[in-house]
C-alpha positions in Angstrom: 62.6 114.1 79.6 62.7 115.7 83.0 63.8 119.3 83.5 65.3 120.1 86.8 66.3 123.4 88.4 68.9 123.2 91.2 70.1 126.0 93.4 71.3 127.2 96.7 68.6 129.1 98.6 68.2 130.8 102.0 64.8 131.3 103.6 61.2 130.1 103.1 60.4 133.3 101.1 62.7 132.2 98.4 61.0 128.7 98.2 57.6 130.3 97.9 58.7 132.9 95.4 60.2 130.2 93.1 56.9 128.3 93.2 55.0 131.5 92.4 57.3 132.1 89.3 56.7 128.5 88.1 53.0 128.9 88.7 52.7 132.2 86.8 54.4 130.5 83.8 51.9 127.6 84.1 54.7 125.1 84.8 53.9 122.2 87.1 56.5 121.3 89.8 56.3 117.5 89.9 58.7 117.1 92.8 60.9 119.2 95.1 63.8 118.2 97.3 65.2 120.6 100.0 68.2 119.9 102.1 70.0 122.2 104.5 73.2 121.9 106.6 71.8 123.7 109.7 68.6 125.3 110.8 68.0 128.7 109.1 71.1 128.1 107.0 71.5 127.8 103.2 69.8 124.9 101.6 70.1 123.0 98.3 66.8 122.9 96.5 66.1 120.7 93.5 62.9 121.0 91.5 61.6 118.6 88.9 59.4 120.4 86.4 57.0 119.1 83.7 58.4 121.7 81.2 61.6 123.7 81.0 61.7 127.2 82.4 62.2 130.0 79.9 65.4 132.1 80.4 63.1 134.9 81.6 61.9 132.8 84.5 65.4 131.6 85.4 66.6 135.2 85.5 63.7 136.1 87.6 64.6 133.4 90.1 68.2 134.5 90.1 67.2 138.0 91.0 65.3 137.0 94.1 66.7 137.8 97.5 68.1 134.7 99.1 69.0 132.9 95.9 72.7 132.2 95.5 72.7 130.0 92.4 70.2 128.4 90.0 70.9 126.1 87.1 68.5 124.4 84.7 69.3 120.8 83.8 67.6 118.4 81.3 67.8 114.7 82.2 
C-alpha cells in the first residue's frame, strides 16, 4: 500500500517545511511530483510516503503559510 499526500502549495519554503515535518516523524518520502501553472505561482505537489502521516502531521502541514489544501490518500 502506498500513502500519498496531495495539495496545492505556493513557494519553496512550503516544500521544504513539508519535508521537515515528514522527517521529524521519521517518515520517508519515496517520491515527489511538483507541477505549477506559471513561475512563482501555485503548484500541485504529490508525495508518496512509506508510511501514513498521523493526523497531527497533516494538521501541521495545513497550518503552514503557502499551503492551500492537503489530503492524505491510500492507494
